[in-house]
ZAMARGU-4260 file (C-alpha; in steps of 0.2 Angstrom, whole numbers, plus 5000, padded with zeros to 4 digits):
<rodrens>
0) 6080/6200/4413 | 6064/6195/4406 | 6052/6183/4416 | 6042/6170/4406 | 6028/6163/4414
5) 6024/6147/4408 | 6011/6136/4421 | 5995/6142/4417 | 5989/6127/4421 | 5993/6130/4441
10) 5985/6145/4439 | 5983/6162/4429 | 5985/6178/4431 | 5970/6192/4433 | 5968/6203/4417
15) 5969/6222/4420 | 5949/6222/4414 | 5947/6209/4429 | 5957/6219/4440 | 5946/6234/4436
20) 5930/6225/4441 | 5935/6217/4457 | 5943/6235/4463 | 5928/6243/4459 | 5915/6231/4466
25) 5925/6232/4482 | 5922/6250/4481 | 5904/6252/4479 | 5896/6233/4481 | 5906/6226/4499
30) 5888/6225/4506 | 5879/6208/4511 | 5868/6201/4496 | 5857/6192/4509 | 5852/6210/4518
35) 5837/6218/4514 | 5841/6237/4513 | 5850/6245/4498 | 5867/6241/4502 | 5862/6223/4499
40) 5850/6223/4486 | 5862/6231/4477 | 5876/6218/4481 | 5860/6204/4477 | 5859/6211/4459
45) 5877/6210/4455 | 5877/6193/4462 | 5864/6187/4451 | 5869/6197/4435 | 5886/6187/4437
50) 5877/6170/4439 | 5867/6173/4424 | 5884/6176/4414 | 5891/6162/4420 | 5876/6150/4417
55) 5874/6155/4399 | 5893/6150/4399 | 5888/6134/4397 | 5869/6131/4394 | 5863/6132/4409
60) 5850/6139/4420 | 5856/6155/4432 | 5849/6144/4450 | 5859/6130/4443 | 5874/6138/4447
65) 5880/6138/4464 | 5897/6149/4469 | 5910/6141/4480 | 5928/6142/4485 | 5936/6133/4471
70) 5936/6117/4458 | 5941/6107/4475 | 5925/6112/4486 | 5916/6111/4472 | 5922/6091/4467
75) 5922/6087/4485 | 5904/6093/4489 | 5898/6083/4469 | 5906/6068/4474 | 5905/6067/4494
80) 5888/6075/4496 | 5882/6062/4480 | 5889/6045/4487 | 5881/6050/4507 | 5865/6054/4501
85) 5861/6040/4486 | 5871/6026/4495 | 5852/6017/4496 | 5854/6013/4476 | 5872/6007/4478
90) 5887/6010/4484 | 5898/6011/4466 | 5906/6024/4458 | 5917/6026/4441 | 5930/6039/4439
95) 5948/6038/4431 | 5966/6037/4436 | 5971/6051/4429 | 5958/6061/4443 | 5966/6077/4451
100) 5967/6076/4469 | 5952/6086/4473 | 5943/6069/4465 | 5952/6055/4470 | 5955/6059/4490
105) 5937/6060/4492 | 5936/6043/4484 | 5948/6036/4495 | 5939/6045/4508 | 5922/6035/4503
110) 5932/6020/4500 | 5935/6019/4519 | 5915/6020/4522 | 5913/6006/4512 | 5911/6011/4492
115) 5916/6002/4479 | 5927/6013/4466 | 5931/6009/4450 | 5947/6017/4442 | 5946/6017/4425
120) 5964/6016/4417 | 5971/6027/4404 | 5983/6023/4386 | 5999/6031/4384 | 5987/6046/4376
125) 5978/6050/4392 | 5962/6041/4384 | 5953/6029/4393 | 5944/6016/4384 | 5923/6018/4382
130) 5924/5999/4383 | 5931/5999/4401 | 5919/6013/4404 | 5905/6000/4397 | 5912/5984/4406
135) 5912/5994/4425 | 5894/6003/4422 | 5882/5991/4432 | 5866/5993/4445 | 5873/5997/4457
140) 5882/6011/4451 | 5876/6030/4458 | 5892/6041/4454 | 5902/6043/4435 | 5916/6057/4440
145) 5926/6059/4424 | 5936/6073/4423 | 5933/6085/4405 | 5952/6088/4401 | 5968/6081/4412
150) 5978/6095/4420 | 5995/6087/4418 | 5995/6082/4399 | 5981/6089/4393 | 5970/6074/4386
155) 5953/6079/4382 | 5939/6064/4389 | 5923/6058/4381 | 5913/6067/4391 | 5898/6068/4378
160) 5898/6049/4375 | 5897/6045/4394 | 5883/6056/4399 | 5873/6049/4384 | 5878/6032/4390
165) 5870/6039/4408 | 5854/6045/4400 | 5843/6031/4404 | 5856/6025/4420 | 5851/6030/4437
170) 5871/6038/4439 | 5874/6055/4442 | 5888/6062/4429 | 5899/6074/4435 | 5913/6081/4429
175) 5929/6090/4435 | 5931/6104/4421 | 5943/6117/4432 | 5957/6116/4416 | 5943/6113/4401
180) 5933/6129/4409 | 5937/6143/4396 | 5945/6133/4382 | 5932/6120/4379 | 5914/6122/4373
185) 5904/6116/4385 | 5884/6115/4385 | 5878/6103/4399 | 5860/6100/4393 | 5870/6093/4375
190) 5883/6080/4383 | 5870/6078/4398 | 5880/6081/4414 | 5871/6082/4430 | 5887/6091/4439
195) 5901/6102/4436 | 5916/6109/4443 | 5926/6125/4439 | 5939/6136/4447 | 5941/6157/4442
200) 5959/6158/4443 | 5961/6145/4430 | 5955/6159/4418 | 5962/6175/4424 | 5949/6176/4438
205) 5950/6177/4456 | 5957/6165/4468 | 5949/6155/4482 | 5931/6154/4470 | 5923/6144/4455
210) 5905/6136/4454 | 5897/6119/4455 | 5883/6117/4442 | 5870/6107/4449 | 5856/6101/4437
215) 5839/6104/4442 | 5834/6088/4452 | 5849/6086/4459 | 5846/6086/4478 | 5858/6084/4491
220) 5863/6094/4509 | 5872/6107/4508 | 5891/6099/4511 | 5893/6118/4523 | 5884/6119/4537
225) 5878/6136/4542 | 5869/6152/4533 | 5854/6148/4519 | 5866/6157/4507 | 5864/6152/4489
230) 5846/6146/4490 | 5852/6133/4505 | 5864/6126/4494 | 5881/6133/4497 | 5882/6143/4518
235) 5894/6156/4521 | 5892/6175/4513 | 5895/6177/4493 | 5911/6185/4488 | 5900/6198/4477
240) 5918/6211/4471 | 5924/6191/4468 | 5910/6186/4458 | 5911/6201/4447 | 5928/6198/4444
245) 5926/6180/4438 | 5909/6186/4426 | 5920/6199/4418 | 5932/6185/4414 | 5921/6174/4408
250) 5914/6186/4398 | 5929/6192/4390 | 5931/6171/4387 | 5918/6170/4372 | 5915/6157/4360
255) 5925/6165/4347 | 5940/6171/4361 | 5940/6151/4368 | 5942/6145/4348 | 5956/6158/4346
260) 5965/6153/4363 | 5963/6135/4357 | 5973/6137/4339 | 5985/6150/4346 | 5990/6138/4362
265) 5993/6122/4349 | 6004/6134/4338 | 6015/6137/4353 | 6015/6117/4355 | 6020/6115/4336
270) 6033/6130/4337 | 6042/6119/4354 | 6040/6103/4345 | 6047/6108/4331 | 6062/6121/4340
275) 6068/6106/4350 | 6068/6094/4334 | 6077/6106/4326 | 6091/6108/4338 | 6094/6089/4339
280) 6085/6086/4355 | 6080/6069/4361 | 6062/6072/4369 | 6048/6067/4365 | 6028/6073/4371
285) 6019/6063/4384 | 6003/6062/4376 | 5995/6068/4362 | 5997/6079/4349 | 5977/6078/4345
290) 5970/6100/4342 | 5957/6094/4350 | 5963/6091/4367 | 5968/6107/4381 | 5981/6113/4370
295) 5986/6125/4383 | 5996/6110/4390 | 6012/6103/4385 | 6018/6089/4394 | 6037/6083/4388
300) 6049/6069/4390 | 6065/6078/4390 | 6077/6061/4390 | 6092/6060/4403 | 6088/6075/4414
305) 6079/6076/4430 | 6064/6087/4432 | 6071/6095/4447 | 6087/6097/4435 | 6077/6106/4423
310) 6063/6116/4431 | 6080/6123/4442 | 6090/6128/4428 | 6074/6137/4420 | 6068/6146/4434
315) 6087/6153/4437 | 6084/6161/4420 | 6068/6168/4423 | 6057/6154/4416 | 6043/6146/4425
320) 6035/6127/4420 | 6030/6114/4431 | 6035/6096/4436 | 6016/6092/4435 | 6001/6096/4447
325) 6004/6111/4457 | 5993/6106/4471 | 6008/6090/4472 | 6021/6097/4466 | 6028/6099/4486
330) 6028/6080/4485 | 6042/6067/4483 | 6027/6056/4474 | 6030/6054/4455 | 6014/6061/4443
335) 6001/6051/4446 | 5996/6054/4430 | 6014/6048/4421 | 6012/6034/4431 | 5996/6028/4427
340) 5999/6032/4407 | 6018/6023/4405 | 6021/6012/4424 | 6029/6017/4438 | 6047/6012/4433
345) 6046/6024/4417 | 6059/6035/4416 | 6047/6050/4408 | 6043/6051/4427 | 6057/6060/4434
350) 6063/6066/4417 | 6047/6076/4412 | 6041/6095/4411 | 6023/6102/4411 | 6023/6119/4400
355) 6005/6127/4399 | 6000/6142/4390 | 5989/6157/4395 | 5981/6174/4388 | 5995/6185/4391
360) 6009/6173/4382 | 6017/6177/4366 | 6026/6167/4352 | 6041/6179/4356 | 6042/6171/4374
365) 6039/6152/4366 | 6054/6157/4355 | 6067/6161/4369 | 6057/6147/4381 | 6065/6135/4369
370) 6081/6145/4364 | 6086/6143/4383 | 6077/6126/4385 | 6091/6121/4372 | 6105/6129/4380
375) 6099/6121/4399 | 6098/6104/4389 | 6117/6106/4380 | 6127/6111/4396 | 6119/6099/4407
380) 6121/6085/4394 | 6140/6093/4392 | 6137/6096/4372 | 6142/6111/4364
</rodrens>
């Protein structure tokens, strides 16, 4: 039985060029980049070359890239350190109801410290209202944290419009770009972004690695206390081989490749929708089919069948999909994203699956997924 992996929003496999780069550097550049002798100098060179590649990918300066352990650390650092270092200017923060837990849990932590957090609602496409944002922004706002693209339904939030609104405001603008980095055109200067979080394993890089973009002039203490690595902005010895592999993944993911993947993934979405429609399946898309969204994510409401039954049966047939965010997959709580979009009493909450595509998926795999899903639905519903 051929296995088909369709949960790329949870993680992506490293591609062979990325693996080759990692292995090569494990052999050749294992020195500590903070040391002054030849082993360290060579590792430092590899580290800074990778930093340059990654900085160029978002139109940042090299010294604005801080390597971290991934999206969670980057989000926590940006949110908590901004709040604690700027609270004399105000204690109000704006975010959305559909952020990743790596943003929502720091927000709850800050609320317990006396900060006020506004959670912007979303409509049934997973989109916020700029009017709601304008109404929430005030003189006490010190941080705005809005995700670039949602990990469960793929909605692309209005980052450029928010950045423009904050140009003359004291609030710093942070965006969680963990799902968007590698798919969308990101320009931190154009969109007036102050802080941006990523994770390497979402674009075929290594796990436990990411970066935090910190615009020049954004100053707060290191979140981790220890050494003076990353010019005193993030303590801890850099994982040079993994960072080199991350840069290789970013090099492969050129602007042309991003556009190609977005187009291919949108074709996959249309292929699935057309196949289910032709088979007479009673379903709806959770969110929007707008091609400007993150096209690697397709969230489907399969009416009348529980998420658990769908996932289990697909897994038995060798197909991996998700019921929502991988970070909450073991939880009995419903998807907070779907609840925010449709309300806690909607049947969609317990009857939806997330399908997410990656660089290694093919049209034949998508056809096989549709065929298998249709068979499962008809078998569970007792249809011929």
